[in-house]
C-alpha positions as CSV (number, residue, x, y, z in Angstrom):
1,M,-10.7,-124.1,-89.4
2,P,-10.7,-126.6,-92.3
3,Q,-12.6,-124.9,-94.6
4,N,-14.4,-128.4,-96.2
5,I,-15.7,-129.9,-92.2
6,T,-19.5,-130.2,-93.1
7,K,-21.3,-129.1,-89.9
8,I,-24.9,-130.3,-88.8
9,L,-26.5,-128.2,-85.9
10,I,-29.3,-130.9,-84.1
11,I,-32.3,-128.8,-82.6
12,S,-33.1,-130.7,-79.4
13,S,-35.2,-130.6,-75.7
14,D,-35.2,-131.5,-72.6
15,T,-39.6,-132.3,-72.4
16,G,-39.5,-136.0,-71.0
17,G,-36.6,-137.8,-72.4
18,G,-37.3,-139.1,-76.3
19,H,-35.4,-135.9,-77.7
20,R,-32.4,-136.1,-76.3
21,S,-32.1,-140.2,-77.1
22,A,-33.4,-138.9,-80.3
23,A,-30.5,-136.7,-81.0
24,A,-28.2,-139.3,-79.0
25,A,-28.9,-141.9,-82.2
26,L,-28.2,-139.0,-84.7
27,V,-25.0,-138.0,-83.3
28,E,-24.4,-142.1,-83.5
29,G,-26.0,-142.1,-87.0
30,V,-23.2,-139.1,-88.7
31,Q,-20.1,-140.5,-86.5
32,R,-20.8,-143.7,-87.6
33,F,-22.0,-143.4,-91.8
34,W,-21.4,-140.4,-92.7
35,K,-18.0,-140.5,-94.3
36,G,-16.6,-138.3,-97.2
37,E,-15.1,-134.9,-96.0
38,S,-14.8,-134.2,-92.2
39,K,-17.5,-132.9,-89.8
40,I,-18.9,-131.6,-86.8
41,V,-22.1,-132.5,-84.5
42,K,-23.7,-129.7,-82.7
43,V,-26.7,-129.8,-80.1
44,I,-28.0,-127.9,-78.8
45,K,-31.1,-127.8,-76.3
46,G,-33.4,-124.9,-78.6
47,V,-36.5,-124.1,-76.3
48,E,-34.8,-124.6,-72.7
49,E,-31.7,-122.1,-73.7
50,S,-32.8,-119.7,-76.5
51,H,-34.7,-117.9,-73.2
52,H,-35.9,-117.9,-69.8
53,I,-39.9,-118.1,-70.3
54,T,-39.2,-120.9,-72.4
55,D,-36.8,-122.9,-70.0
56,K,-39.3,-122.0,-66.9
57,L,-41.6,-123.3,-69.2
58,V,-39.9,-127.0,-69.8
59,N,-39.8,-127.3,-66.2
60,L,-42.8,-126.9,-65.7
61,Y,-43.6,-129.7,-68.7
62,N,-41.7,-131.9,-67.0
63,W,-43.0,-131.5,-63.4
64,V,-46.4,-131.8,-64.9
65,L,-45.0,-135.1,-66.6
66,K,-43.8,-136.8,-63.5
67,N,-46.4,-136.0,-60.1
68,R,-49.1,-135.1,-62.9
69,Q,-49.4,-137.2,-65.4
70,H,-53.3,-136.8,-66.1
71,W,-53.0,-133.6,-66.4
72,M,-51.0,-134.0,-70.0
73,K,-54.1,-133.7,-72.1
74,Y,-55.6,-130.4,-70.8
75,L,-51.8,-129.4,-71.9
76,Y,-52.0,-130.8,-74.9
77,W,-54.9,-128.9,-75.4
78,V,-53.8,-125.7,-74.7
79,M,-50.6,-125.7,-77.2
80,N,-52.7,-127.6,-80.3
81,T,-55.4,-124.5,-80.0
82,F,-53.0,-122.1,-79.0
83,R,-49.6,-123.1,-81.4
84,P,-47.0,-121.9,-79.6
85,E,-45.2,-122.6,-81.8
86,K,-46.1,-120.0,-83.8
87,S,-46.8,-116.9,-81.4
88,N,-44.9,-114.0,-81.5
89,F,-44.3,-113.7,-78.1
90,F,-42.2,-116.6,-78.0
91,N,-40.5,-115.3,-81.7
92,R,-39.8,-112.2,-80.1
93,R,-37.7,-113.3,-77.5
94,C,-35.7,-116.7,-79.1
95,V,-35.2,-115.5,-82.4
96,P,-32.1,-113.9,-80.8
97,Y,-31.1,-116.9,-79.3
98,F,-31.0,-118.9,-82.8
99,V,-29.6,-116.2,-85.0
100,D,-26.1,-115.9,-82.9
101,I,-26.0,-119.4,-83.0
102,F,-26.2,-119.6,-86.3
103,E,-24.0,-116.7,-87.4
104,K,-21.5,-118.5,-84.4
105,Y,-21.3,-121.9,-86.0
106,V,-23.2,-121.5,-89.3
107,P,-24.1,-125.4,-90.5
108,H,-24.7,-126.5,-93.3
109,A,-27.7,-129.1,-92.3
110,V,-30.0,-128.4,-89.1
111,I,-32.3,-130.8,-87.4
112,S,-35.6,-130.8,-85.7
113,V,-36.5,-133.7,-83.5
114,H,-38.6,-131.4,-81.0
115,P,-42.2,-129.8,-82.7
116,L,-41.9,-126.7,-80.8
117,T,-39.0,-125.9,-82.5
118,Q,-39.0,-125.9,-86.3
119,H,-40.8,-123.0,-86.9
120,I,-38.2,-120.5,-85.3
121,V,-36.3,-121.3,-87.4
122,A,-38.1,-121.0,-90.4
123,K,-37.9,-117.8,-89.6
124,V,-34.3,-117.2,-88.7
125,L,-33.3,-118.8,-92.0
126,K,-35.4,-116.4,-93.9
127,Q,-34.1,-113.6,-91.5
128,L,-30.5,-114.2,-92.8
129,N,-31.5,-115.5,-96.6
130,L,-30.3,-119.1,-95.7
131,S,-33.2,-120.9,-97.3
132,D,-32.3,-121.9,-100.1
133,K,-28.9,-122.3,-98.6
134,V,-29.2,-125.0,-95.5
135,P,-32.1,-127.3,-95.7
136,L,-34.2,-127.8,-92.8
137,V,-34.7,-131.5,-91.9
138,T,-37.4,-132.2,-89.3
139,V,-37.3,-136.0,-87.8
140,V,-40.6,-137.5,-85.8
141,T,-40.7,-138.3,-83.3
142,D,-43.5,-140.1,-82.4
143,P,-44.6,-142.8,-84.8
144,C,-48.6,-142.9,-85.5
145,Y,-51.4,-140.7,-86.2
146,G,-52.7,-138.2,-83.9
147,F,-48.7,-136.2,-82.7
148,W,-49.4,-132.2,-82.3
149,K,-49.7,-130.1,-85.0
150,G,-46.0,-128.3,-84.4
151,W,-45.1,-130.7,-85.6
152,A,-46.2,-129.4,-89.4
153,C,-44.5,-126.5,-90.6
154,D,-44.2,-125.0,-94.7
155,D,-41.0,-124.7,-94.5
156,V,-39.5,-127.7,-93.7
157,S,-37.1,-129.2,-96.6
158,L,-37.7,-132.9,-95.6
159,Y,-39.6,-134.2,-93.3
160,L,-38.2,-138.1,-92.2
161,V,-41.2,-140.0,-90.5
162,A,-41.8,-143.5,-88.9
163,N,-44.6,-144.6,-90.7
164,E,-47.1,-144.8,-93.0
165,D,-49.3,-143.5,-90.2
166,A,-47.3,-140.6,-89.3
167,Q,-47.3,-139.8,-92.6
168,Q,-50.8,-139.4,-93.2
169,Q,-50.8,-136.7,-90.1
170,L,-49.0,-134.8,-91.1
171,L,-50.5,-135.3,-94.8
172,D,-53.3,-134.3,-93.0
173,Y,-51.9,-131.6,-91.5
174,G,-51.4,-129.9,-95.0
175,V,-47.7,-130.8,-95.4
176,S,-47.4,-131.4,-99.3
177,P,-46.6,-135.5,-100.0
178,E,-43.3,-134.8,-101.6
179,K,-42.2,-133.1,-98.5
180,I,-42.4,-136.1,-96.7
181,K,-40.2,-139.9,-96.4
182,I,-40.8,-142.6,-94.0
183,S,-37.0,-144.0,-92.7
184,G,-38.0,-145.8,-89.1
185,M,-37.6,-144.3,-85.7
186,P,-34.6,-142.7,-84.6
187,V,-32.4,-145.1,-83.1
188,H,-29.1,-145.8,-81.6
189,P,-27.5,-148.2,-83.1
190,K,-27.2,-149.5,-80.4
191,F,-30.4,-151.1,-79.1
192,H,-30.1,-154.2,-81.0
193,E,-31.3,-158.0,-80.6
194,I,-28.7,-160.0,-78.3
195,D,-28.2,-163.4,-78.1
196,E,-29.2,-165.8,-75.2
197,I,-25.5,-165.8,-74.1
198,D,-25.2,-162.6,-74.5
199,A,-28.4,-161.9,-72.8
200,Q,-27.4,-164.0,-69.8
201,K,-24.1,-162.4,-69.5
202,A,-25.6,-158.9,-69.1
203,R,-28.0,-159.5,-66.1
204,Q,-24.6,-161.2,-64.5
205,A,-23.3,-157.7,-65.2
206,F,-26.2,-156.4,-63.2
207,G,-25.8,-159.1,-60.5
208,L,-28.7,-161.2,-61.4
209,D,-28.9,-164.8,-62.0
210,A,-28.3,-165.7,-65.7
211,E,-31.2,-168.5,-67.0
212,K,-34.1,-166.8,-64.4
213,F,-37.1,-164.2,-65.9
214,T,-36.6,-160.6,-66.5
215,V,-38.6,-158.0,-65.4
216,F,-37.1,-154.6,-66.5
217,V,-39.4,-152.0,-64.8
218,N,-38.8,-148.9,-66.6
219,A,-40.0,-145.3,-65.1
220,G,-38.7,-143.8,-67.7
221,W,-36.6,-140.6,-67.5
222,I,-38.7,-139.0,-64.7
223,G,-40.2,-141.2,-63.3
224,G,-43.5,-140.9,-63.4
225,G,-47.0,-142.0,-63.9
226,N,-48.5,-144.8,-62.4
227,I,-45.3,-147.5,-62.7
228,P,-44.7,-147.1,-59.4
229,Q,-47.7,-148.5,-58.6
230,I,-47.4,-151.5,-60.8
231,F,-44.3,-151.6,-59.0
232,R,-45.9,-152.0,-56.2
233,E,-48.1,-154.5,-57.1
234,L,-44.9,-156.6,-58.5
235,V,-43.2,-156.8,-55.8
236,A,-45.8,-158.1,-53.6
237,G,-46.4,-161.3,-56.2
238,E,-45.5,-165.4,-56.4
239,L,-43.5,-165.7,-58.9
240,D,-41.0,-167.3,-59.9
241,V,-38.9,-164.4,-61.5
242,Q,-36.4,-161.7,-61.1
243,A,-36.7,-157.7,-61.5
244,I,-34.8,-154.6,-62.8
245,F,-36.2,-151.6,-61.2
246,L,-34.9,-147.9,-63.5
247,A,-35.7,-144.7,-61.7
248,G,-34.6,-142.9,-63.7
249,K,-33.5,-139.1,-62.4
250,N,-36.6,-139.2,-59.4
251,E,-34.4,-139.8,-56.9
252,E,-37.4,-140.0,-53.6
253,L,-38.6,-141.9,-56.3
254,K,-35.5,-144.4,-56.1
255,R,-34.8,-144.6,-52.7
256,E,-38.8,-145.6,-52.5
257,A,-37.4,-148.8,-54.7
258,E,-34.9,-149.5,-52.5
259,E,-37.6,-149.6,-49.0
260,L,-40.2,-151.5,-51.8
261,A,-37.2,-154.4,-53.1
262,K,-36.4,-155.3,-49.6
263,T,-39.9,-156.5,-48.7
264,A,-40.2,-158.5,-52.6
265,K,-40.1,-162.9,-52.5
266,F,-37.0,-162.6,-55.1
267,P,-33.9,-160.2,-56.9
268,V,-34.9,-156.8,-57.5
269,K,-32.0,-153.9,-58.8
270,V,-33.2,-150.7,-57.6
271,I,-31.7,-148.3,-60.7
272,G,-31.5,-144.5,-60.8
273,Y,-30.4,-142.6,-64.4
274,S,-28.8,-144.8,-66.8
275,D,-27.1,-143.5,-69.8
276,E,-26.9,-148.1,-70.8
277,I,-30.4,-148.0,-71.4
278,E,-29.7,-150.9,-74.3
279,K,-28.0,-153.2,-72.1
280,L,-31.3,-153.0,-68.8
281,M,-33.4,-154.1,-72.5
282,Q,-31.4,-157.0,-73.8
283,S,-31.0,-158.7,-70.2
284,A,-35.0,-158.3,-69.7
285,N,-37.4,-160.5,-71.1
286,V,-40.3,-158.2,-71.5
287,M,-40.1,-154.6,-70.2
288,V,-43.0,-152.4,-68.2
289,S,-43.4,-148.8,-69.3
290,K,-45.6,-146.4,-70.0
291,L,-44.8,-145.8,-74.1
292,G,-43.3,-143.1,-75.6
293,G,-42.8,-143.4,-79.0
294,L,-38.7,-143.7,-78.8
295,T,-38.5,-145.6,-75.9
296,T,-41.0,-148.6,-77.5
297,F,-39.4,-149.0,-80.4
298,E,-35.5,-148.7,-78.7
299,A,-37.4,-151.7,-76.9
300,L,-38.3,-153.5,-80.2
301,A,-34.6,-153.1,-81.9
302,C,-34.1,-154.9,-78.9
303,R,-36.9,-157.7,-79.5
304,L,-38.5,-156.8,-76.3
305,P,-42.2,-157.8,-75.7
306,I,-43.2,-155.0,-74.0
307,I,-46.5,-154.4,-70.6
308,A,-48.0,-151.5,-71.6
309,D,-48.7,-149.0,-68.4
310,G,-52.4,-148.5,-69.2
311,T,-53.7,-147.3,-66.1
312,T,-51.5,-143.9,-67.3
313,P,-54.0,-142.1,-68.9
314,P,-51.5,-141.6,-72.6
315,M,-51.0,-138.5,-73.8
316,P,-52.1,-138.2,-77.0
317,Q,-49.0,-138.3,-79.4
318,E,-48.7,-141.8,-76.9
319,A,-52.4,-143.3,-77.5
320,G,-51.6,-144.5,-80.6
321,T,-48.7,-146.4,-79.7
322,V,-51.1,-148.9,-77.5
323,K,-53.2,-150.2,-80.2
324,L,-49.6,-150.7,-83.2
325,L,-48.2,-152.5,-79.6
326,A,-51.1,-154.7,-79.2
327,Q,-53.1,-154.8,-83.2
328,K,-49.3,-156.0,-84.3
329,G,-49.2,-158.9,-81.0
330,A,-46.3,-157.3,-79.7
331,G,-47.0,-156.6,-75.7
332,V,-49.5,-156.9,-74.0
333,L,-52.1,-154.2,-72.5
334,L,-51.9,-153.5,-68.5
335,E,-55.2,-152.7,-67.9
336,K,-55.0,-152.4,-63.4
337,A,-51.5,-152.5,-61.6
338,T,-53.2,-155.5,-60.3
339,D,-53.1,-157.5,-63.6
340,I,-49.5,-157.5,-63.3
341,V,-48.6,-160.3,-61.6
342,P,-51.0,-162.1,-63.3
343,I,-50.0,-161.0,-66.5
344,I,-46.2,-162.6,-66.2
345,Q,-47.8,-165.9,-63.8
346,N,-49.4,-166.7,-68.1
347,L,-46.1,-165.3,-69.9
348,L,-44.1,-168.1,-67.4
349,S,-46.9,-170.7,-67.9
350,D,-47.2,-170.1,-71.9
351,S,-44.1,-170.3,-72.9
352,K,-45.8,-170.2,-76.6
353,K,-47.6,-166.9,-75.9
354,Y,-44.4,-165.0,-74.4
355,A,-42.8,-166.7,-77.7
356,A,-45.7,-165.0,-80.1
357,M,-44.6,-161.9,-78.9
358,K,-41.3,-162.1,-78.9
359,A,-41.8,-163.1,-82.6
360,A,-44.2,-160.8,-83.1
361,T,-41.4,-157.3,-82.6
362,V,-39.7,-158.4,-85.2
363,G,-40.8,-156.2,-88.6
364,M,-42.0,-153.7,-86.3
365,S,-40.0,-150.8,-87.1
366,I,-38.0,-150.5,-89.7
367,P,-34.2,-151.5,-89.6
368,N,-31.6,-149.7,-89.5
369,S,-33.8,-146.2,-89.2
370,T,-30.8,-144.5,-88.0
371,Q,-28.6,-144.9,-90.9
372,K,-31.5,-144.0,-93.9
373,I,-32.3,-141.1,-91.7
374,I,-28.6,-139.7,-92.5
375,E,-29.3,-140.9,-95.9
376,E,-31.6,-138.8,-96.3
377,I,-29.8,-136.0,-94.9
378,V,-27.1,-136.6,-97.4
379,A,-28.5,-136.5,-100.0
380,L,-29.9,-133.1,-99.5
381,L,-25.6,-131.5,-99.7
382,P,-23.3,-131.6,-101.9
383,E,-22.7,-134.8,-103.9
384,N,-19.8,-135.1,-102.4
385,Q,-20.9,-136.7,-99.5
386,T,-21.2,-140.7,-99.2
387,I,-22.8,-143.3,-97.3
388,A,-20.9,-145.7,-95.4
389,K,-22.8,-149.0,-96.1
390,Q,-23.3,-151.1,-93.7
391,E,-21.3,-154.6,-93.5
392,A,-23.4,-157.1,-94.2
393,A,-23.4,-158.8,-91.2
């Protein structure tokens, strides 16, 4: 392998879909915005791949997320209280995996997009005498105040956060201010606004009417929470709309949604897992969804107003996102599943209100955030690395 290849290691986990999406956004960001010497990007699932016990814990987490989402606040309390990321029990079992990765791959920079990983990576960097040679960058994927203490680690070289709210949370956790920079969320560049002509083409590609108001019901990566109940209320309504339902990797939910869709008085397209969420968002006029941090900012990048599921108790790190959306006017909080039809009827009848919601999505996120993140990471490496400047739109 040539000596001038720069190697980037991204550490993530499939606890929900947001961390994986962040990793994918950064991989694309490196390919698009990092020019100069050749580079290789490697993504690992650092939690589940490091030991069979942590793999089982990830499976448990996703089971709770899918089947008992109201338990998440208790799980969050357990993690904040017992701090598994600092536990010797887990460190002893997981360190050998990371040592092996580092010795085989020899990265020039490490990027963590998951709060369980940076502590053990910092430990391994010290063990291998690489702390001063290999920068450890943490990209925080929770955008609002109230996220888990596990994100804070004294040995991280640089924190990249979505906004001042997230910055303040790290400061309150004791992170040095010089280690924190506001860059925006790691949103894949494919999430962006399109004009109405392209939106009509996107609807047609899904077999839908090009001009009809389209509701995107997003059950997420694993299809949990109360979104299925909201969908039941939606399809029972008398509405001049069409809908797309995304069931994620929940096959049982997909089958149930397909049966429900047959009873609807308007067209409904049911989809399972998709790697083209941006096309679903770009085809829609409004999204109904639980507010995961990254999902919210992907929708905002597409200038898509949101009806936020307030019937499912949000995880603590998500509660701030709900408040932010409501304060800025880019969304509506759905407090009862039965309110979904009246809310959509109101958006259909009040074009000014809908236009105001859509306009409010502008300015809620930092433009070109993924490019900014890559620029900050490159700045920590040798000066001969250059950034491709984005061409004027």
